[in-house]
C-alpha positions in Angstrom: 0.0 0.1 0.4 2.1 2.8 1.5 5.0 0.7 -0.2 3.8 1.6 -3.7 3.0 5.6 -2.9 7.2 5.5 -1.5 8.0 4.1 -4.0 6.4 6.7 -6.5 7.9 9.7 -4.2 11.0 8.5 -4.5 11.2 8.4 -7.9 9.9 11.8 -8.2 12.8 13.1 -5.6 15.4 11.5 -8.1 14.2 14.1 -11.1 14.9 17.1 -8.9 17.9 15.7 -8.0 17.9 16.7 -4.4 16.6 14.5 -1.2 13.7 14.1 1.1 15.6 16.0 3.7 16.3 18.9 1.7 12.7 19.5 0.3 11.2 18.9 4.3 13.6 22.1 4.8 12.0 24.2 1.8 8.5 23.2 3.1 9.5 24.4 6.3 10.7 27.3 4.5 7.9 27.8 2.5 5.7 27.5 5.5 7.3 30.2 7.5 7.7 32.7 4.9 4.2 32.1 2.7 6.9 32.5 -0.2 4.6 30.4 -3.1 5.7 32.6 -5.5 9.1 31.6 -5.0 8.6 27.8 -5.0 8.0 26.2 -8.7 4.6 25.0 -8.9 6.0 20.9 -9.7 8.3 21.3 -6.5 5.5 22.4 -4.6 3.5 19.7 -5.9 6.1 17.5 -4.5 6.4 19.2 -1.7 3.1 18.5 -0.7 3.5 15.0 -1.3 6.3 14.6 0.8 4.3 16.2 3.9 1.2 13.2 2.6 3.5 10.6 2.4 4.9 11.8 5.9 1.2 11.9 7.9 0.5 8.2 6.3 3.6 6.6 7.3 2.8 8.4 11.1 -0.6 7.2 10.9 0.7 3.6 10.0 3.1 3.6 13.2 0.4 5.4 15.2 -2.1 2.3 14.5 0.6 -0.3 15.2 2.3 -0.3 12.2 6.2 -1.1 11.4 7.8 1.1 8.8 11.5 1.2 7.3 12.5 5.0 7.0 16.0 6.3 5.9 18.3 8.3 8.0 21.6 10.1 8.3 23.3 6.6 8.2 21.3 3.4 7.1 17.7 2.5 7.0 16.3 1.4 10.1 13.1 -0.4 11.0 11.1 1.2 13.2 7.7 1.1 15.9 6.1 3.6 18.2 7.5 3.3 21.1 3.5 3.3 23.1 2.5 0.9 20.7 3.6 -1.7 22.9 2.2 -4.5 20.1 4.0 -2.9 16.9 7.7 -2.9 19.2 6.9 -7.1 19.2 6.3 -7.0 15.7 9.5 -5.3 15.1 11.5 -7.1 16.9 9.9 -10.8 15.4 9.7 -9.7 12.2 13.5 -9.3 11.6 14.2 -12.8 13.7 15.6 -10.1 16.7 18.5 -12.0 18.5 18.5 -11.0 22.0 22.1 -10.2 22.2 20.8 -7.2 20.0 18.2 -5.3 21.3 16.5 -2.3 19.7 17.1 0.9 20.4 15.2 4.2 20.8 15.4 7.6 19.2 13.7 11.2 20.4 13.7 13.9 18.1 14.6 16.4 20.8 15.1 16.2 24.5 11.9 18.0 25.1 10.7 14.3 24.6 12.5 13.5 27.6 11.3 16.5 29.7 8.7 14.5 31.9 11.6 12.3 32.8 14.9 15.0 33.1 15.0 14.8 37.1 15.9 10.9 36.8 18.8 11.9 34.4 21.9 13.7 36.4 22.9 16.6 35.4 25.7 16.0 33.6 24.1 13.4 31.3 21.9 15.4 30.5 23.9 18.3 29.3 26.1 15.6 27.5 23.1 14.6 25.4 22.2 18.1 24.9 25.8 18.5 23.4 26.2 15.5 21.4 22.9 15.7 19.4 21.4 15.4 16.9 24.2 13.6 15.4 25.0 10.1 13.8 26.1 9.7 17.4 24.1 6.9 20.0 24.8 7.1 23.8 24.3 4.4 26.0 22.9 5.3 29.2 21.4 3.6 32.5 18.3 2.2 32.3 15.7 3.3 35.1 12.7 4.7 35.6 12.0 7.3 32.8 11.7 4.3 30.3 8.1 4.5 32.0 7.4 7.4 30.5 7.4 6.1 26.9 4.4 4.0 26.8 6.3 0.7 26.1 4.9 -1.5 28.5 6.1 -5.3 28.5 7.5 -4.6 25.0 10.2 -2.3 27.1 11.8 -5.8 27.1 13.1 -5.8 23.5 14.7 -2.7 24.1 18.2 -2.2 25.3 19.2 -4.7 28.5 18.2 -5.0 31.7 21.2 -1.9 32.5 21.2 0.1 29.5 19.6 1.4 26.4 20.8 3.1 23.8 19.7 6.5 22.6 19.7 8.7 20.0 18.0 11.7 18.2 19.3 11.6 14.1 20.4 14.4 12.0 18.0 13.8 9.6 14.9 15.9 8.4 12.8 13.0 7.4 13.6 11.1 10.4 12.6 13.5 13.2 10.0 15.3 11.3 8.4 11.6 11.6 9.1 11.7 15.3 7.7 14.3 15.7 4.3 13.6 14.3 4.1 10.0 15.8 6.8 10.7 19.7 9.4 8.7 19.8 10.2 5.5 18.4 12.1 1.9 18.6 14.7 1.4 16.3 16.7 -1.4 14.7 18.6 -2.0 11.6 16.5 -2.8 8.4 17.8 -6.3 8.3 17.8 -9.8 9.5 19.6 -10.2 12.3 23.2 -10.6 11.3 23.2 -9.7 7.3 24.6 -6.3 6.7 23.1 -3.4 7.1 20.7 -1.5 4.7 22.1 1.1 1.9 18.8 1.4 -0.2 15.4 1.1 0.1 15.6 -1.9 -2.4 17.6 -3.9 0.1 14.9 -3.4 2.4 11.9 -5.0 0.2 14.6 -7.8 -0.7 15.5 -8.2 3.2 12.3 -7.5 4.7 9.7 -7.8 2.1 5.7 -8.4 3.4 7.4 -8.4 7.2 7.2 -4.6 7.2 3.8 -2.2 6.7 5.8 0.5 4.9 9.2 1.4 3.0 9.9 5.6 3.1 11.9 5.0 -0.1 14.8 7.5 -0.5 17.1 5.9 -2.9 21.0 5.2 -1.5 22.1 6.3 2.4 24.1 9.6 2.8 26.2 7.0 4.8 27.4 3.6 4.5 28.5 3.7 8.3 26.5 3.1 11.2 26.4 5.7 14.5 29.6 6.0 17.0 28.0 4.2 20.5 29.3 5.8 23.5 28.9 4.4 27.0 27.6 6.3 28.9 26.9 4.3 31.6 29.7 5.4 33.9 30.0 8.7 32.9 29.4 10.3 36.2 32.3 8.5 37.9 34.5 10.1 35.4 34.1 7.1 32.3 32.9 6.6 28.9 34.2 4.3 26.6 33.0 3.2 23.1 31.4 -0.3 21.8 31.5 1.0 18.3 33.9 3.8 16.3 31.3 4.7 13.4 31.3 8.0 11.1 31.9 10.0 14.4 35.6 9.7 15.3 36.7 9.0 19.2 38.0 12.4 19.5 35.1 14.5 18.3 33.0 12.9 21.0 36.0 13.2 23.5 35.9 17.1 22.8 32.3 17.3 23.0 32.5 16.1 26.6 35.5 18.1 27.7 33.5 21.4 26.4 30.6 20.0 29.0 32.5 19.0 31.7 33.6 22.8 31.7 30.4 23.4 33.2 31.1 21.7 36.4 33.7 22.0 39.3 35.9 19.0 40.6 35.6 18.9 44.4 38.7 16.7 44.7 41.3 14.5 41.4 38.7 11.6 41.6 35.8 12.9 43.6 32.7 14.2 42.9 31.8 17.4 40.7 29.0 20.1 41.2 27.8 22.9 39.0 30.3 26.2 38.8 29.3 28.8 41.3 27.9 25.7 44.2 30.3 24.8 45.5 30.1 26.8 49.0 26.8 24.9 49.3 28.7 21.8 49.2 30.7 19.3 51.4 34.2 18.1 50.2 33.1 14.3 51.4 30.0 14.4 48.9 28.2 16.8 46.4 24.4 15.8 45.3 23.1 18.2 42.1 19.8 18.4 41.6 19.3 15.5 44.0 21.6 13.2 41.7 25.5 12.4 43.6 27.7 13.2 40.8 31.3 12.4 39.9 33.8 12.6 37.0 37.9 12.6 37.3 40.3 15.4 36.3 42.0 12.6 34.7 42.1 11.6 30.8 38.5 9.9 29.9 39.1 6.0 30.0 38.3 4.5 26.1 37.2 1.2 26.0 38.9 -1.0 23.3 37.0 -1.3 20.2 38.2 -4.6 20.4 35.8 -5.3 23.4 32.8 -4.4 21.5 29.3 -5.3 22.9 26.9 -6.4 20.7 24.0 -5.1 22.5 24.3 -1.4 21.1 26.1 -1.9 17.9 23.7 -1.4 15.2 23.0 1.6 12.7 
């Protein structure tokens, strides 16, 4: 159904030689400026087609379906978090292995705002600084997961200890998440096979196991996201489950900039927000009710040879 609509959409976009993402940005500009005379009627028609198609995909997800969509890296298979049956369907449709659980994607940290108090300030600031980008951050699992509406299907997302989260740098994806809410994500291929970098590969590998495919031709990148272990960030440790398109050095630079907001009380002790030192004990620091710690020493980095299978997709 929607697959055929998407296919014709892709070929129409191809005639213009521009991506769906670029057209979405143009739609946003058009909406703000109402500059209809500046947009050729053919292009405007395609813009409206893209908008209507995104709304159609959003309806599929809202009604418990699954979709494959393009991203800033490779194609992925997604389901709405608040549709537990769809989350389970996505898990089973690609024969998902237990050691490769699904991830969580959002379009903005505002979607986690109701649970912000359950994240430490340092972790929240790091997420804010790192996204949107092809950087997946593996964070501690906690009560914040309950805010997503996954219910029992939450067992298919992340591990019992952690979940990988990302805000992709792809306007098509984030616009769709704006319409649907947070989504669960897995690679659009059977477990153990290579990532899909074209919508034709999605058809070949998943076929009728997916309800719709948003076609946008070849992926902009053939390299998956960088996966960063943030589960111990508050004790001065981050690691790398996988170094993908974003190099280690860039991730560490982001962390260094975030750390400048905090003051180290002892070389290996807790940290607090700058300006609050006089209110804190030198033996224990609490910021917004959460104990925090980060060392002045060089941030330890796990060997990329010691890769955890749980968080190394897309």
